[in-house]
VOGUVO-931608 format. One record per residue (C-alpha): x, y, z; residue in one letter; residue number from 1; chain. Coordinates in steps of 0.2 Angstrom, whole numbers, plus 2048, in hexadecimal, padded with zeros to 3 digits. Layout:
<pts>
> east_north_up_rest_nr_kette
> X_Y_Z_A_NUM_A;
...
</pts>
This chain:
<pts>
> east_north_up_rest_nr_kette
> 6C0_ACA_0B6_M_1_A;
> 6B5_ACB_0C4_L_2_A;
> 6B2_ABB_0D0_E_3_A;
> 6A1_AB3_0D1_Q_4_A;
> 696_AC0_0D7_K_5_A;
> 68F_AC1_0E9_V_6_A;
> 67C_AC4_0E9_P_7_A;
> 675_AD0_0F8_W_8_A;
> 669_AC2_0FB_S_9_A;
> 663_AB4_0F4_V_10_A;
> 654_AA9_0FA_P_11_A;
> 656_A95_0FC_D_12_A;
> 648_A8D_0F2_I_13_A;
> 64A_A7B_0F0_S_14_A;
> 642_A6B_0EA_K_15_A;
> 635_A6D_0FB_D_16_A;
> 62E_A7E_0F4_E_17_A;
> 62E_A76_0E2_E_18_A;
> 623_A66_0E9_V_19_A;
> 619_A71_0F3_A_20_A;
> 615_A7E_0E4_V_21_A;
> 612_A6E_0DA_S_22_A;
> 605_A67_0E5_S_23_A;
> 5FB_A77_0E5_V_24_A;
> 5FB_A77_0D2_M_25_A;
> 5F4_A67_0D1_T_26_A;
> 5E8_A69_0DF_S_27_A;
> 5DE_A75_0D3_K_28_A;
> 5DC_A82_0E1_W_29_A;
> 5EA_A90_0DF_L_30_A;
> 5E2_A9E_0E8_G_31_A;
> 5DF_AA1_0FB_M_32_A;
> 5DB_A92_102_G_33_A;
> 5DF_A82_10D_P_34_A;
> 5F2_A86_10B_K_35_A;
> 5F0_A96_111_T_36_A;
> 5E6_A90_121_R_37_A;
> 5F5_A82_123_E_38_A;
> 601_A90_122_L_39_A;
> 5F8_A9B_130_E_40_A;
> 5F6_A8D_13B_E_41_A;
> 60A_A89_139_N_42_A;
> 60E_A9B_13D_I_43_A;
> 603_A9B_14D_C_44_A;
> 60B_A8A_153_N_45_A;
> 61C_A91_14E_Y_46_A;
> 61A_AA2_157_I_47_A;
> 60D_A9A_165_R_48_A;
> 600_AA7_160_V_49_A;
> 5EF_AA5_160_K_50_A;
> 5EA_AAF_14F_N_51_A;
> 5F4_AB2_13E_A_52_A;
> 5ED_AB7_12E_T_53_A;
> 5F7_AB6_11F_V_54_A;
> 5F6_AC2_112_V_55_A;
> 5FF_AC7_100_N_56_A;
> 60D_AD0_107_N_57_A;
> 614_ADC_116_G_58_A;
> 60D_AEB_110_T_59_A;
> 5FC_AE4_110_S_60_A;
> 5FF_ADE_121_A_61_A;
> 604_AEF_127_L_62_A;
> 5F2_AF6_120_I_63_A;
> 5E8_AE9_126_A_64_A;
> 5F0_AE9_137_A_65_A;
> 5EC_AFC_138_L_66_A;
> 5DA_AFB_133_I_67_A;
> 5D7_AEB_13E_A_68_A;
> 5DD_AF6_14D_N_69_A;
> 5D1_B04_149_D_70_A;
> 5DE_B10_142_V_71_A;
> 5D4_B1C_137_N_72_A;
> 5D6_B2D_12B_S_73_A;
> 5DE_B3A_136_G_74_A;
> 5E5_B30_144_D_75_A;
> 5F7_B34_148_K_76_A;
> 602_B23_148_V_77_A;
> 613_B23_14F_L_78_A;
> 620_B1C_144_V_79_A;
> 633_B1A_142_P_80_A;
> 63C_B24_135_T_81_A;
> 649_B18_133_Y_82_A;
> 63E_B0B_12A_T_83_A;
> 63B_B04_119_F_84_A;
> 62E_B0F_10F_I_85_A;
> 620_B03_112_A_86_A;
> 61D_B06_125_T_87_A;
> 619_B17_122_V_88_A;
> 610_B16_111_N_89_A;
> 605_B09_119_S_90_A;
> 5FF_B17_125_V_91_A;
> 5FD_B25_118_L_92_A;
> 5F2_B18_10D_A_93_A;
> 5E5_B17_11B_I_94_A;
> 5E5_B2A_11E_G_95_A;
> 5ED_B2A_12D_A_96_A;
> 5FC_B36_130_Q_97_A;
> 60D_B30_135_P_98_A;
> 617_B39_142_V_99_A;
> 629_B34_141_L_100_A;
> 635_B2E_14E_I_101_A;
> 648_B2E_14D_D_102_A;
> 652_B1E_150_C_103_A;
> 65F_B19_15D_D_104_A;
> 670_B1B_154_P_105_A;
> 675_B0B_159_H_106_A;
> 666_AFD_158_T_107_A;
> 65E_B08_14A_F_108_A;
> 64E_B04_153_N_109_A;
> 643_B13_15B_I_110_A;
> 64A_B17_16E_S_111_A;
> 63E_B1A_17C_I_112_A;
> 645_B2B_17E_S_113_A;
> 641_B30_16C_N_114_A;
> 631_B28_16D_L_115_A;
> 62C_B32_17E_E_116_A;
> 633_B43_177_T_117_A;
> 629_B41_166_T_118_A;
> 618_B3B_170_F_119_A;
> 61A_B49_17C_E_120_A;
> 615_B56_16B_Q_121_A;
> 609_B49_165_N_122_A;
> 600_B43_174_K_123_A;
> 5F0_B40_168_D_124_A;
> 5F9_B32_15F_A_125_A;
> 5ED_B23_15E_K_126_A;
> 5FA_B15_15A_C_127_A;
> 60D_B12_15A_L_128_A;
> 612_B07_14C_L_129_A;
> 625_B00_151_F_130_A;
> 632_AF8_145_V_131_A;
> 63E_AEB_148_D_132_A;
> 64D_AF1_13C_V_133_A;
> 657_AE4_132_A_134_A;
> 64C_AD7_13E_G_135_A;
> 655_ADD_14E_L_136_A;
> 646_ADE_15C_P_137_A;
> 643_AEE_163_A_138_A;
> 641_AEF_176_D_139_A;
> 630_AEA_177_I_140_A;
> 62F_AEA_18A_D_141_A;
> 631_AFC_18B_S_142_A;
> 626_AFF_17B_I_143_A;
> 619_AF5_182_R_144_A;
> 61B_B00_194_E_145_A;
> 61A_B10_187_F_146_A;
> 609_B09_180_S_147_A;
> 601_B05_191_R_148_A;
> 607_B17_19B_K_149_A;
> 600_B20_18C_H_150_A;
> 5F1_B16_187_S_151_A;
> 5F7_B14_174_I_152_A;
> 5F4_B06_168_N_153_A;
> 604_AFB_163_L_154_A;
> 607_AF2_153_I_155_A;
> 618_AEB_14F_E_156_A;
> 61F_AEB_13E_D_157_A;
> 62A_ADC_13F_A_158_A;
> 62B_ADA_12B_A_159_A;
> 63E_AD6_12D_E_160_A;
> 63D_ACE_13E_A_161_A;
> 634_ABC_13B_F_162_A;
> 63B_AB0_147_G_163_A;
> 643_ABD_152_A_164_A;
> 644_ABC_166_R_165_A;
> 643_AC8_172_Y_166_A;
> 647_AC1_184_K_167_A;
> 645_AB1_17E_E_168_A;
> 633_AB4_177_K_169_A;
> 630_AB3_163_L_170_A;
> 629_AC3_15D_L_171_A;
> 617_AC3_15A_G_172_A;
> 613_AB9_169_A_173_A;
> 60D_AC9_171_Y_174_A;
> 5FA_ACF_173_D_175_A;
> 5FE_ADF_167_H_176_A;
> 5FD_ADD_155_T_177_A;
> 60D_AD7_14C_T_178_A;
> 611_AD7_139_I_179_A;
> 61E_ACD_12F_F_180_A;
> 623_ACC_11D_S_181_A;
> 627_ABE_113_F_182_A;
> 62F_AC7_105_H_183_A;
> 63E_ABD_0F9_I_184_A;
> 64B_AC3_103_A_185_A;
> 644_AC0_115_K_186_A;
> 649_AB3_120_Q_187_A;
> 639_AA9_11A_M_188_A;
> 632_AAD_10B_T_189_A;
> 621_AAA_101_M_190_A;
> 62B_AB4_0F3_V_191_A;
> 61C_AC2_0F8_E_192_A;
> 612_ABF_107_G_193_A;
> 60F_AC5_11A_G_194_A;
> 606_AC1_128_A_195_A;
> 5FF_AC9_137_I_196_A;
> 5FE_AC2_146_V_197_A;
> 5F4_AC5_158_T_198_A;
> 5ED_ABE_168_E_199_A;
> 5DE_ACA_166_D_200_A;
> 5CF_AC0_160_E_201_A;
> 5C6_AD0_15A_K_202_A;
> 5D4_AD7_151_V_203_A;
> 5D7_AC6_148_A_204_A;
> 5C5_AC4_143_G_205_A;
> 5C6_AD4_13A_R_206_A;
> 5D6_AD1_131_L_207_A;
> 5CE_AC2_12A_K_208_A;
> 5C2_ACC_123_L_209_A;
> 5CC_ADB_11C_I_210_A;
> 5D7_ACE_114_R_211_A;
> 5C8_ACC_107_S_212_A;
> 5BF_ADD_107_H_213_A;
> 5B6_ADA_116_G_214_A;
> 5AD_ACC_10F_E_215_A;
> 5A3_AC4_11E_G_216_A;
> 59D_AB2_11E_K_217_A;
> 590_AB4_112_E_218_A;
> 597_AB7_0FF_K_219_A;
> 597_AC7_0F9_Y_220_A;
> 592_ACF_109_V_221_A;
> 59E_ADB_111_H_222_A;
> 59D_ADE_122_T_223_A;
> 5AE_AE7_124_D_224_A;
> 5B9_AF3_11C_F_225_A;
> 5C7_AE9_110_G_226_A;
> 5D1_AE7_101_L_227_A;
> 5D8_AD9_0F8_N_228_A;
> 5E6_AD3_102_F_229_A;
> 5E5_AC0_0FF_R_230_A;
> 5F2_AB5_0FB_P_231_A;
> 5F3_AA7_0F1_T_232_A;
> 5F5_A95_0F5_D_233_A;
> 605_A94_0EB_L_234_A;
> 60D_AA2_0F6_Q_235_A;
> 608_A98_105_S_236_A;
> 60F_A88_100_A_237_A;
> 61E_A90_0FE_I_238_A;
> 61D_A98_110_G_239_A;
> 619_A87_118_I_240_A;
> 628_A7F_110_A_241_A;
> 634_A8E_115_Q_242_A;
> 62D_A8F_127_L_243_A;
> 633_A7C_12B_K_244_A;
> 644_A84_126_K_245_A;
> 643_A94_12E_V_246_A;
> 64F_A90_13E_D_247_A;
> 65C_A8A_133_G_248_A;
> 65B_A99_129_Y_249_A;
> 65C_AA5_138_M_250_A;
> 66C_A9A_13F_E_251_A;
> 675_A9C_12C_L_252_A;
> 672_AB0_12D_R_253_A;
> 678_AAF_13F_R_254_A;
> 688_AA7_13A_Q_255_A;
> 68A_AB3_12B_I_256_A;
> 689_AC2_135_A_257_A;
> 694_ABC_142_E_258_A;
> 6A2_AB8_135_L_259_A;
> 69F_ACB_12E_Y_260_A;
> 6A0_AD3_13F_I_261_A;
> 6AF_AC8_147_S_262_A;
> 6BA_ACD_137_H_263_A;
> 6B3_ADD_133_L_264_A;
> 6B2_AE7_145_S_265_A;
> 6C3_AF0_140_E_266_A;
> 6BA_AF8_132_H_267_A;
> 6A9_AFA_134_L_268_A;
> 69C_AFD_142_E_269_A;
> 68C_AF3_144_F_270_A;
> 67A_AF1_14A_Q_271_A;
> 67B_AEF_15C_Q_272_A;
> 671_AE0_163_V_273_A;
> 66C_AE3_174_P_274_A;
> 66B_AD7_183_S_275_A;
> 658_AD5_181_Y_276_A;
> 659_ACE_170_V_277_A;
> 65B_ABB_171_S_278_A;
> 65B_AB8_15D_R_279_A;
> 65E_AC5_150_H_280_A;
> 659_ABC_140_P_281_A;
> 665_AC9_135_W_282_A;
> 659_ACB_127_M_283_A;
> 664_AD9_123_L_284_A;
> 676_ADB_127_F_285_A;
> 67A_AEE_12A_M_286_A;
> 68A_AF6_12E_C_287_A;
> 690_B07_130_L_288_A;
> 69F_B0F_128_A_289_A;
> 6A7_B1F_12F_K_290_A;
> 69E_B2B_123_D_291_A;
> 695_B2D_114_R_292_A;
> 6A4_B2F_10A_A_293_A;
> 6AB_B1F_10F_D_294_A;
> 69B_B16_10F_R_295_A;
> 699_B1A_0FC_D_296_A;
> 6AB_B16_0F7_K_297_A;
> 6AA_B05_100_L_298_A;
> 69A_B01_0F7_N_299_A;
> 6A0_B06_0E5_K_300_A;
> 6AF_AFB_0E9_F_301_A;
> 6A5_AEC_0EF_L_302_A;
> 699_AEF_0E1_N_303_A;
> 6A8_AF0_0D2_E_304_A;
> 6AD_AE0_0DA_R_305_A;
> 69E_AD6_0D9_G_306_A;
> 698_AD7_0EB_V_307_A;
> 686_ADE_0E9_D_308_A;
> 681_AE9_0F8_T_309_A;
> 673_AF3_0FD_R_310_A;
> 672_B05_105_I_311_A;
> 662_B05_10F_P_312_A;
> 653_B12_10F_W_313_A;
> 656_B24_113_P_314_A;
> 64C_B29_122_P_315_A;
> 63A_B2B_11D_V_316_A;
> 63C_B3E_122_N_317_A;
> 649_B3F_114_M_318_A;
> 63E_B37_107_Q_319_A;
> 639_B43_0F9_P_320_A;
> 627_B3F_0FA_Y_321_A;
> 625_B3E_10C_H_322_A;
> 62E_B4F_10F_R_323_A;
> 621_B58_103_S_324_A;
> 612_B4F_10E_R_325_A;
> 61B_B50_120_L_326_A;
> 625_B60_11F_G_327_A;
> 637_B62_124_D_328_A;
> 63B_B57_134_I_329_A;
> 64D_B54_13B_S_330_A;
> 651_B42_142_C_331_A;
> 664_B43_143_P_332_A;
> 667_B33_149_N_333_A;
> 65D_B2A_13B_A_334_A;
> 667_B36_12D_E_335_A;
> 677_B32_135_N_336_A;
> 674_B1F_134_V_337_A;
> 66E_B22_122_Y_338_A;
> 67E_B2B_11D_E_339_A;
> 689_B1C_123_R_340_A;
> 67F_B0C_122_V_341_A;
> 682_AFE_115_L_342_A;
> 67A_AEC_112_S_343_A;
> 686_ADE_111_L_344_A;
> 680_ACF_107_P_345_A;
> 676_AC2_112_I_346_A;
> 66A_AB6_110_G_347_A;
> 660_AA3_110_N_348_A;
> 66D_A9E_103_A_349_A;
> 67E_AA8_106_I_350_A;
> 68C_A9D_109_S_351_A;
> 69B_A9F_114_K_352_A;
> 6A7_AA1_106_A_353_A;
> 69C_AAF_0FE_E_354_A;
> 69C_AB7_10F_A_355_A;
> 6AF_AB6_111_E_356_A;
> 6B1_ABE_0FF_R_357_A;
> 6A7_ACD_105_V_358_A;
> 6B3_ACF_114_I_359_A;
> 6C2_ACC_108_D_360_A;
> 6BC_ADB_0FD_V_361_A;
> 6B8_AE5_10D_I_362_A;
> 6CA_AE3_112_K_363_A;
> 6D1_AE6_102_D_364_A;
> 6C8_AF7_103_F_365_A;
> 6CE_AFD_113_Y_366_A;
> 6E0_AF5_10F_A_367_A;
> 6E1_B01_0FF_S_368_A;
> 6DD_B0F_109_K_369_A;
> 6EC_B0D_115_R_370_A;
</pts>
């Protein structure tokens, strides 16, 4: 008989969130309203950024950020191939053209060398939409220097990276636009939700319009293009409660990640954390087996013993629909990562005992191969 299942990711929803939701229910204002404004203020205070716009999910945040930064139909957008599909689908959703960039084989983020190579063949690109994979901050200084050098707009997809620090500075505290996701598995959740932060007052003003069909101060008068990206105050109330606890969640995730690394380095490789990263929030814990066959056998072994895992995304250049749209593109680093990668259980409610169970099962797998 299986021991108790170790889930891949479980949120920490407690009395705090129940009370917060109950207070909204009794207020009789359930849609976007005062709790959403309060959450926006709290996010600004946490990150130390001037403007935050909360939306209904991270994909909406991406689409709104692109529109607010004047990315239009037909514009080229440089974007990583190794990312969750929402990044690229958001570009396609507004009719823009994704230009895929291969990843660094060690951090899984884009490298400046690959970025420069791709840009040389696409000098008319209007925007770079870069990603902090698994929450690991990309090399922001180098990316911002690239942006200045080539006069290209910059948007950061930090959907997995809320609370991450680059050189002691929180992501989002820059003058480019940054988006976050507060999906159920994230280090802070609204169940579904997202936010866009920026120091740019013009972009911030547009985001507030875009979130609600472009409606201005006068009801039913639309001064910009927009869609319905509004969150509810039920979601925002959960976010307010979660934000108070997010640093504790990230400390737990750090401890679990260190436990995995210290006990499994004989068998697996891990996402490398460069010295410029002051805090990795470990939204995902990604490891690399020696090859696909080894990864697939390990994954099956873990699942059969009650350990829930995920094989993260095929690169965008390997996705069937996107190949039909973008053509055959080779991104060897991302393809190699995909062949070997496995995401182990981690989350806001994981216990040390559960992590130790994961470690024991992995050790059993490799012992059985000797």
